[in-house]
N, C-alpha and C positions, 0 to 999 in steps of 0.2 A: 562511537558514532556521535560524539560531540557535546550535547547539551545536558548530560546526565546530572552533573552537580547542580546546575541551575534548577532543574526539575525537582531534585531532592530538596533543595532549599525552599522552593515554593510549596512543596507538600508539607514541610515542617511549618511553614507560615500559616497554613490552613488547618493545622492541628493533626496531621498524619505522621506517623512514624514510618514513612516509606523506607524500603530496604532495597539496596542495590544487590541484585543476584545475577549470577551468570552461570550457575550450576544448572544444567539442563533438567536434572531430576527435580530440583526445587521449583523451577519454572513450571514444569508440567503439573505440579500439585497446587499451584496458586489459584485462587478464585477471582483475583483481580490483578491485572498487569498493565504497565505502561511501557510502550515501546517508543523510546525517544529517538532522536536522530538528527544529526547535521552531517552533511558530507555527500558522497556520491552513491547513487543507488546500487550500481553493480558491486562496488566494494562492500557495501553494507550487506547485501544478499550473500556475497561470498563468505563474509564473516559469520553470518547466521548459519549457513550450511556447514562450514568448516567446524564450528563448535557444536553442531547438532541442536542449536537453539531453535532453528526453524521447525524441527520435529517436535520439540517440547512445546512450542507455541501452538502447533497444530493439535497436539494432545489436549492442552489446556482449553483451546477453543471448542473442541468437540465435547469436552466435559462441561461446557457452559461458562467458562471464565469470561469475565468482562475484560476486554482488551481495548486499550486506548493508544492509538498511534499519534505521535506528535511530530509535526514537520515531515522530515524524511520518514519517520515511523508511520505516518499516515500513508505516504506514497507506497511504502512497502506492502501495504494491504492489497494493492491492486494487482492486476494480471501481469502487466508488462510496463517497462519504461524504455524510452528512447535516449535517456541520458548516457552519453559516451558509448553509443551502440545500442543494440537490442538486448534487454535483460528481462528474465522472468522474475516476477515478484512472488509473493505468497499466494496470490490468486484468490483471495477470499472475497474481494469485491471486484466485479467485472469492470474493466476499464483499463486505460493506459495513462502513463505519465508522460506529458509532452512539454516541450519548451515554449515559453511565451513567444509570440510571433515577433518577427522583425518589423517594427513600425517606426516611422520617424517620430522622435520625441519620446518613445517608450523606453524607459531605462530597465535594463535587465542586468543584474537580478532586481526583482521587486523587493525593495528594502524600505521599511518604515511603516508608519501608521496608515491603516486603511479601514474603511467602514465595513462592518459586518452586516449582511442582510440575512435574517433568519427566515427560512422557508416554512417552518412548522414548529410547533411546541415540542420540547423534549426535556427530559429531566436534566440533561447535561447543561442546558442553557437557562435553567430556572433562575430568575433574578437578574438576567442579562438583558438589557434593553436592545431592541432592534435598532441598528444604526450605531452601536458601540464601536469605538475605534480600538483596533487590536494591532499587534506588531508582527509584521511579516518579514521574512528573509528567505527568498527562494527564486530560482530561475526556471523551475519546472512546476507544473500543476497537474492535478488529477482531472481527467476527462472520463467520467463514469458512463457506462453503457446505460444504466438505469437511473433516470433523474430522481427517482424515489430514494436513492441512497444519499442524496445531497441534502444535508441538514441546513447548511448556510452557504452563501456565496459572498464573494467580494469581486471587485472589478479592477483590473490592471491591463488596459488594452482590450481585454476580453473578460467576460464574466467567467469565473472559475469556482470550483468547489473549495470552499474555505473550511467546511466541516462535513463529515460523513457520519451516518448512523444506519447500521443494518444489523438487526438481531443483537448479538452480544459484541458487535464490533463498532468502535467509535473512532473518529479521526478528527484531528485539529491540525490544519496546515500552518497556521500562525503559531507563534510562541506564547502560550498562555502564561508561562513563567516570566515573561517580559511585558505582558499586556495589562499590567496594573490590576485594578479592581475587576474588570470583566474576566480576565484570565484567571485570577485567583478564585473568583466565584465558580468558574467552570471546574477547576481542580477540586474545589471544596465539594461541588455537586458530585463529581466522579467518586471521591472518597466516600460520600454518603450513599451512593447507589447500592 
């Protein structure tokens, strides 16, 4: 699912010895997990199901593990996606993943730097200024049923969820590993949670 090495390098940059694991048993026993991802929603969910990682993630979530989804990893937390047809997600946060609207002058995919608008304080965004620029690369965005799940927004034709936070679930739509100081601060905060 794409951005794994970049995320591992960024974790090392903030002093974490992040470990790449794909063994479902090991995943189920972890207290903190990052679900990265670049690519297509349906294929990613098929990979998670085929490898039984979806069940391991579910077990870890119920055991109270802190789970951070990055980019596609955040989208996978939601109920459904319309990318390439209708696909069920992990269903942990109610909502759907939808394509940016067709509008004159609106480039899709949304690629590049964009301003982050923080909706509330959270340990994940400690030390990150409201209005910080972060790096996005996506054609689909999360439309949450509960606005309370949205930690931060950005705007690209429409206002959309740039970050999610619900119980032990966190999501970052942009790429923190490519977002310089604000992104590294968020990864450092996650490591320290």
